[in-house]
C-alpha positions as CSV (number, residue, x, y, z in Angstrom):
1,M,-7.6,11.6,-14.8
2,N,-11.1,10.3,-14.3
3,A,-11.5,6.5,-14.3
4,I,-14.7,4.8,-13.3
5,E,-15.0,1.0,-12.8
6,T,-18.0,-1.2,-11.5
7,L,-17.9,-3.4,-8.5
8,S,-18.5,-7.1,-9.7
9,R,-20.7,-9.6,-8.0
10,K,-17.6,-11.3,-6.7
11,F,-16.6,-7.8,-5.2
12,Q,-13.7,-7.3,-7.6
13,I,-12.8,-4.1,-9.4
14,S,-10.5,-3.8,-12.4
15,I,-7.7,-1.1,-12.2
16,P,-7.9,1.0,-15.4
17,K,-4.8,0.6,-17.7
18,S,-4.2,4.3,-17.6
19,V,-3.9,4.2,-13.8
20,R,-1.7,1.0,-13.8
21,E,0.7,2.6,-16.2
22,E,0.9,5.9,-14.4
23,Q,1.4,4.4,-11.0
24,R,3.7,1.6,-12.7
25,W,1.7,-1.1,-10.8
26,E,2.6,-4.7,-11.8
27,P,0.7,-7.9,-11.5
28,G,1.2,-9.7,-8.1
29,Q,1.8,-6.4,-6.3
30,E,0.3,-6.2,-3.0
31,F,-1.9,-3.4,-1.7
32,V,-3.1,-2.0,1.6
33,F,-6.8,-0.6,1.9
34,I,-7.0,2.3,4.4
35,P,-10.5,3.6,5.2
36,K,-11.0,7.4,4.8
37,G,-14.4,8.5,5.8
38,R,-16.9,7.2,3.1
39,G,-13.9,6.2,0.8
40,V,-10.9,4.1,0.8
41,L,-7.2,4.9,0.1
42,I,-5.4,2.2,-1.9
43,M,-1.6,2.1,-1.4
44,P,1.0,-0.3,-2.7
45,V,2.8,-2.3,0.0
46,P,6.5,-1.1,-0.3
47,E,9.3,-3.5,-0.9
48,L,11.9,-3.7,1.8
49,D,14.6,-2.1,-0.6
50,E,12.1,1.0,-0.9
51,L,12.1,1.5,3.0
52,R,15.9,1.4,3.4
53,G,17.2,4.8,4.5
54,I,14.0,6.4,5.3
55,A,14.9,6.9,9.0
56,P,18.8,7.3,8.9
57,E,18.9,8.7,12.5
58,A,16.8,5.8,14.0
59,K,18.4,4.1,16.8
60,T,19.1,0.4,16.2
61,E,19.8,-0.6,19.8
62,G,17.8,-0.2,22.9
63,Y,14.5,-0.1,21.2
64,R,11.2,-1.9,22.7
65,D,10.1,-4.8,20.6
66,Q,6.6,-6.5,21.0
67,K,8.4,-9.3,23.0
68,D,9.3,-6.7,25.7
69,R,5.6,-5.9,26.3
70,Y,4.5,-9.2,27.8
């Protein structure tokens, strides 16, 4: 799939319909921009429900929190 768009004067880019449909992106969805060399990787920010269960063996007790560092 080749989809080309132009950066507007307001620094906006429209996401082509074919990409939106293939990725199942919806209006209002949040994205993170990750610099990669001379390009950028755009990833949707996952919902909390999508993250549940990704680390089933993670310890829920005795971990260091940011509050523990100061």
